[in-house]
C-alpha positions in Angstrom: -13.7 -133.7 4.0 -14.4 -131.6 1.6 -16.5 -128.2 1.9 -17.1 -126.2 -1.1 -13.4 -125.5 -2.6 -11.3 -126.3 0.6 -10.4 -129.4 3.0 -12.7 -129.1 6.0 -11.5 -132.3 8.0 -8.8 -134.9 7.7 -8.8 -138.2 9.2 -8.2 -141.9 9.1 -11.8 -142.7 8.2 -14.2 -144.0 7.6 -16.0 -140.7 6.5 -18.8 -139.2 8.4 -22.3 -139.8 7.2 -23.0 -136.6 5.4 -26.4 -136.6 3.5 -26.1 -135.3 -0.4 -22.2 -135.9 -0.2 -20.2 -137.6 -2.8 -17.8 -140.5 -1.2 -14.7 -140.9 -2.8 -13.4 -144.3 -2.0 -9.6 -144.0 -1.8 -8.9 -147.5 0.4 -5.6 -148.8 -0.9 -4.6 -145.8 -2.5 -1.8 -143.0 -2.0 -3.5 -139.5 -1.6 -1.2 -136.7 -2.0 -1.6 -132.8 -2.9 -1.9 -131.8 -6.4 1.3 -131.5 -8.3 2.4 -128.0 -9.2 3.9 -127.2 -12.3 6.6 -124.5 -12.3 8.0 -123.9 -15.8 6.1 -124.7 -19.2 5.6 -123.7 -22.9 2.3 -124.9 -23.8 2.3 -123.6 -27.1 5.4 -126.0 -27.6 3.0 -128.9 -27.9 2.9 -128.2 -31.7 6.4 -128.5 -32.6 7.1 -131.7 -30.8 9.8 -134.0 -32.5 11.9 -131.4 -34.0 15.5 -130.6 -33.6 15.8 -133.6 -31.7 19.5 -134.1 -31.2 20.4 -130.4 -30.7 21.6 -128.4 -27.9 19.7 -125.6 -26.3 20.8 -122.9 -28.8 20.9 -125.1 -31.9 17.3 -126.2 -31.0 16.1 -122.6 -30.4 17.5 -121.5 -33.8 15.9 -124.3 -35.6 12.4 -124.0 -33.9 12.1 -120.1 -33.5 11.3 -120.2 -37.3 8.5 -122.6 -37.1 7.1 -120.7 -33.8 7.1 -117.2 -35.4 4.3 -118.4 -37.9 2.0 -120.0 -35.0 -1.5 -118.4 -34.6 -3.8 -118.1 -31.7 -5.4 -121.2 -33.0 -2.3 -123.1 -32.9 -1.6 -122.1 -29.1 -5.3 -122.7 -27.8 -5.5 -126.1 -29.3 -2.1 -126.9 -28.1 -2.9 -125.5 -24.4 -5.4 -127.6 -24.7 -4.0 -130.8 -25.3 -0.8 -129.8 -23.1 -3.0 -128.7 -20.0 -5.3 -131.7 -20.0 -2.0 -134.0 -20.4 -0.5 -132.2 -17.2 -3.9 -132.9 -15.5 -3.9 -136.5 -16.4 -0.5 -136.6 -14.9 -1.6 -135.4 -11.2 -1.2 -131.6 -12.0 -3.8 -129.3 -10.3 -1.5 -125.9 -10.6 0.5 -125.1 -13.4 2.4 -121.9 -15.2 3.1 -121.2 -18.6 5.9 -119.1 -20.1 4.7 -117.6 -23.4 7.3 -115.4 -24.9 6.7 -115.4 -28.5 3.7 -112.9 -30.0 3.7 -112.8 -33.8 2.1 -110.0 -35.2 -1.4 -110.3 -36.6 -2.2 -113.4 -35.5 -4.8 -113.0 -32.8 -4.7 -113.1 -29.1 -2.4 -115.9 -28.1 -2.3 -115.2 -24.4 -6.2 -115.0 -24.2 -6.4 -118.4 -26.1 -4.3 -120.4 -23.6 -6.2 -118.7 -20.6 -9.3 -120.2 -22.2 -8.2 -123.4 -22.7 -7.0 -123.6 -19.1 -10.4 -122.7 -18.2 -11.9 -125.6 -20.2 -9.6 -128.2 -18.5 -10.4 -126.7 -15.2 -6.4 -126.5 -13.4 -5.2 -123.4 -11.6 -3.3 -121.4 -14.1 -0.8 -118.9 -13.8 0.1 -117.8 -17.6 3.6 -115.6 -17.5 3.5 -112.8 -19.9 6.8 -113.5 -21.6 9.0 -111.4 -24.1 12.0 -110.8 -26.2 13.6 -107.3 -27.3 17.2 -108.4 -28.4 17.1 -110.0 -32.0 20.2 -111.1 -33.6 20.7 -107.3 -35.1 21.4 -106.7 -31.3 23.4 -109.3 -30.3 20.6 -111.2 -28.8 20.1 -115.2 -30.1 16.2 -115.1 -31.6 15.5 -113.7 -35.4 14.5 -109.9 -35.3 11.2 -111.3 -36.8 10.2 -112.8 -33.5 11.2 -109.6 -31.1 9.0 -106.7 -29.8 9.8 -103.2 -28.7 10.2 -102.5 -25.3 7.2 -99.8 -24.8 5.0 -102.7 -26.6 6.2 -105.3 -24.3 5.4 -103.1 -21.1 2.0 -102.0 -22.4 0.9 -105.6 -23.3 1.9 -106.9 -20.1 0.3 -104.1 -17.9 -3.0 -105.1 -20.0 -2.7 -108.6 -19.3 -2.4 -108.3 -15.5 -4.9 -105.7 -15.5 -7.3 -107.9 -17.4 -6.6 -111.1 -16.0 -4.9 -111.2 -12.6 -6.8 -112.3 -9.7 -5.0 -112.0 -6.4 -7.7 -113.7 -3.9 -7.4 -116.8 -2.3 -8.4 -119.7 -4.2 -7.8 -117.9 -7.5 -7.9 -119.7 -10.7 -5.8 -117.4 -12.6 -2.9 -115.2 -11.5 -0.3 -113.5 -14.2 3.9 -113.2 -14.0 6.1 -111.1 -16.1 8.4 -113.3 -17.5 11.0 -111.8 -19.7 12.8 -114.8 -21.9 16.2 -115.3 -21.1 19.7 -113.1 -20.5 20.5 -113.8 -24.2 17.2 -112.3 -25.5 16.2 -109.6 -23.8 17.8 -106.1 -23.2 18.7 -104.8 -19.6 16.2 -101.9 -19.8 13.7 -104.6 -20.3 14.7 -106.6 -17.4 14.7 -103.3 -15.1 11.4 -102.1 -16.4 9.7 -105.6 -16.3 10.9 -105.6 -12.3 9.3 -102.0 -11.8 6.3 -103.2 -13.4 5.6 -106.2 -11.8 6.4 -105.0 -8.2 4.0 -101.9 -8.9 1.2 -104.3 -9.8 2.2 -106.8 -7.0 2.7 -109.6 -9.2 5.4 -112.3 -9.6 8.9 -112.7 -11.8 9.9 -115.0 -13.9 12.8 -116.0 -16.5 15.1 -118.6 -17.8 18.3 -118.9 -16.2 21.7 -120.7 -16.0 20.3 -123.5 -18.3 23.6 -124.1 -20.3 27.3 -123.3 -20.2 26.7 -121.2 -23.7 24.5 -119.1 -21.7 27.1 -118.3 -19.0 29.8 -118.0 -21.5 27.2 -115.5 -23.5 26.9 -113.5 -20.3 30.5 -113.2 -19.0 31.2 -112.1 -23.0 28.7 -109.3 -23.2 27.7 -108.4 -19.5 30.8 -109.2 -17.8 29.6 -111.4 -15.2 27.7 -114.7 -14.7 23.8 -114.8 -14.9 23.3 -114.9 -11.3 25.4 -112.1 -10.9 23.8 -110.1 -13.9 20.1 -110.7 -12.1 21.7 -109.3 -8.6 22.4 -106.1 -10.8 19.3 -105.6 -12.6 17.0 -106.2 -9.1 16.2 -109.6 -10.1 16.4 -111.5 -6.9 13.9 -111.7 -4.3 11.0 -114.0 -2.8 8.8 -112.6 -5.7 11.4 -114.3 -8.5 11.7 -117.6 -9.6 14.3 -118.6 -12.2 13.8 -121.8 -14.9 16.5 -124.5 -14.7 19.6 -122.8 -12.9 21.7 -125.8 -13.9 24.9 -124.4 -13.9 25.4 -122.7 -10.5 28.4 -122.0 -8.5 28.4 -122.3 -4.7 28.4 -118.5 -4.4 25.1 -118.4 -6.7 23.4 -120.9 -4.5 23.8 -119.1 -1.2 22.6 -115.9 -2.9 19.3 -117.3 -4.2 18.8 -119.0 -0.8 19.5 -115.8 1.0 17.7 -113.8 -0.8 14.2 -116.5 -1.2 14.5 -116.7 -5.1 12.9 -119.8 -6.4 14.1 -122.3 -9.2 12.3 -124.6 -11.5 13.9 -127.5 -11.9 13.1 -129.2 -15.2 15.3 -132.6 -15.1 13.7 -134.2 -18.5 14.4 -131.2 -20.6 17.5 -130.5 -19.2 18.7 -133.9 -19.8 17.1 -134.0 -23.4 19.0 -131.0 -24.6 22.0 -132.2 -22.8 22.0 -129.1 -20.4 23.2 -131.0 -17.2 21.8 -131.9 -14.0 20.9 -129.0 -11.6 22.5 -129.0 -8.2 19.1 -129.6 -6.5 20.4 -131.4 -3.3 22.9 -128.2 -2.5 19.7 -125.9 -3.5 17.7 -127.4 -0.8 20.4 -127.7 1.8 20.9 -124.2 1.6 17.6 -123.4 2.2 16.2 -122.3 -1.4 12.7 -123.0 -2.8 12.7 -125.4 -5.3 9.8 -126.8 -7.5 9.4 -129.1 -10.4 8.5 -128.0 -14.0 8.0 -130.4 -17.3 9.3 -127.4 -19.5 8.1 -127.0 -23.1 6.6 -130.1 -24.9 9.1 -129.8 -27.8 12.0 -130.5 -25.4 10.3 -132.7 -23.0 8.2 -134.5 -25.4 4.9 -136.2 -23.5 7.1 -136.1 -20.2 4.4 -136.4 -17.3 4.7 -134.4 -14.2 4.3 -137.0 -12.2 7.2 -138.5 -13.5 9.5 -135.7 -12.9 9.4 -136.8 -9.3 11.1 -139.7 -10.2 13.5 -138.2 -12.8 14.7 -135.4 -10.5 15.1 -138.2 -7.6 17.2 -140.7 -10.0 19.2 -138.0 -11.4 20.3 -136.5 -7.9 21.5 -139.8 -7.1 23.3 -140.4 -10.5 25.4 -137.8 -9.7 25.6 -137.3 -6.1 24.9 -140.6 -4.8 21.6 -142.9 -3.3 21.0 -140.4 -0.1 21.2 -137.1 -2.5 17.5 -137.0 -2.7 14.7 -139.1 -0.9 11.4 -140.1 -2.4 9.7 -137.7 0.3 12.1 -134.9 -0.6 11.1 -135.4 -4.3 7.3 -135.6 -4.0 7.7 -132.5 -1.6 9.8 -130.5 -4.5 6.7 -131.6 -6.9 3.8 -129.9 -4.6 5.1 -127.9 -1.5 8.0 -126.7 -3.1 6.2 -125.7 -6.0 3.5 -123.8 -4.2 6.8 -121.9 -2.3 8.1 -120.9 -5.6 4.8 -119.5 -6.8 4.2 -118.0 -3.4 1.1 -120.0 -3.0 2.2 -122.2 0.0 -0.6 -121.0 2.1 -3.4 -121.9 -0.2 -1.9 -125.4 -2.0 0.9 -127.9 -1.9 -0.2 -129.9 1.1 -3.2 -131.7 2.6 -4.5 -129.3 5.5 -7.6 -127.9 6.7 -8.3 -124.7 5.2 -5.9 -125.2 2.2 -7.9 -125.8 -1.2 -9.0 -128.9 -2.3 -6.5 -129.6 -5.1 -6.2 -133.5 -4.3 -4.6 -136.5 -6.2 -5.6 -140.1 -5.3 -3.3 -142.6 -6.8 -4.1 -146.4 -7.2 -1.4 -148.3 -5.4 -3.0 -151.5 -5.5 -2.5 -154.4 -7.6 0.9 -154.9 -8.5 2.2 -151.7 -6.6 0.7 -153.4 -3.3 3.9 -155.3 -3.1 5.9 -152.0 -1.9 4.9 -151.6 1.8 5.6 -147.7 1.4 3.1 -146.1 -1.0 5.2 -143.4 -1.6 8.0 -145.6 -2.6 5.6 -147.1 -5.0 4.8 -143.8 -6.6 8.2 -142.7 -7.3 10.4 -145.3 -7.7 9.0 -147.0 -10.7 6.2 -146.0 -13.4 4.0 -143.9 -11.9 0.7 -145.5 -10.5 -2.8 -145.0 -12.4 -4.4 -141.6 -11.3 -7.6 -142.6 -9.8 -9.1 -139.3 -9.0 -7.9 -135.4 -9.3 -9.8 -132.6 -7.8 -9.1 -129.0 -7.9 -11.0 -126.9 -5.9 -13.4 -130.2 -4.9 -14.1 -130.3 -8.8 -13.3 -133.7 -10.5 -11.0 -133.2 -13.4 -9.7 -136.7 -14.1 -11.3 -140.0 -13.0 -10.1 -143.2 -13.5 -7.3 -142.1 -14.9 -9.2 -140.4 -17.6 -9.4 -136.7 -18.2 -12.9 -135.7 -17.6 -13.7 -132.2 -17.2 -13.1 -132.0 -21.5 -13.7 -135.0 -23.5 -10.1 -136.7 -23.4 -10.2 -137.8 -27.1 -11.3 -133.9 -28.0 -8.1 -132.5 -26.0 -6.0 -135.3 -27.7 -7.3 -134.3 -31.0 -6.6 -130.4 -30.4 -3.1 -131.1 -30.0 -2.8 -133.0 -33.0 -4.4 -130.5 -34.8 -2.2 -127.7 -33.4 0.8 -129.7 -34.6 -0.6 -130.0 -38.1 -1.7 -126.6 -38.7 1.6 -125.3 -37.5 3.6 -127.3 -39.8 1.5 -125.9 -42.5 1.5 -122.4 -41.3 5.5 -122.9 -41.2 5.9 -125.0 -44.5 8.3 -122.1 -45.9 10.5 -121.9 -43.2 11.1 -125.4 -42.2 
């Protein structure tokens, strides 16, 4: 039973008769917690299908140019489509890592926050940043980086304006310098100081490719995880995206410090980055969640499908017992909640937790599989019969209903066309 925004009772049914209550028929279906997306780049919906066969560094160099031309209209429309797609694939809570802020192009951060409010998902946008361009030995072009002072001021303002730390919050902010190859040591240190003073979490990309490790060893004299330790970026208020190339020592360090990992299997495969050591991280006791990653490196990837992708890629490399269906589903739910520090609110179906619930239709063809979690995880994801966020219906009968589905899809197409027009001189 749901009372307001929280789960008030759990049982085998039938549900008690309650005057005025809405009854949702979930017979024959699989009821799971809403999925949690721990890493994303919503603006990239507007740049899907570009740099299709490139490595990460090649892909970034190609896409920084069009991204430098985006405006608040592009970001808002891309976010509406991206968040609608996430909801249609079972997501009730999502982060976003936005780290490019071209000057004079409107309030990009506010644009995606407005879109999240319309879709109705729980949102944790990360105020990203880059301050080390090509002229300072970084990867991004100088025109897409900001100054340290501007970054810290804008980040503090975003936290003060939007962050809601209360139970059941629909909007929380994280501090998220982009990656070791695009940010200075001063930015990392100052960002950590700011985040901890404000009581918010820290996020960045780390150990995504071997190129990144070589870059860190050449310029910082250590591996990426060792570098994070030097700058105070380990702890249970920190999570890293990807963490594909970890040494045994790194895994032990992340587990011992409570540092989380956002696993993005499809994006890592699309860019040829490798397969993260998720089984080893879990065995060590580290917190691991799932992430779709940006729509331009994981085109049209459903969050529910990442449950299967994570499981199968671990098995392909480490054998059929490397990751079970239940472990993979837990990574996508409670694991993600732990990574975001919200395990007391979301991630499992328990009395007192928020009513963020997905109901999957495991009838019909799916009923030939006795274990509904196997039916959910092993093949094509079953249709989403119902998605609730805090008890509010967001998806019904596999159709987005909080915003007209056709409108959200159109917004994504319009964002792409607008960005391509804005960027036609640099493509």
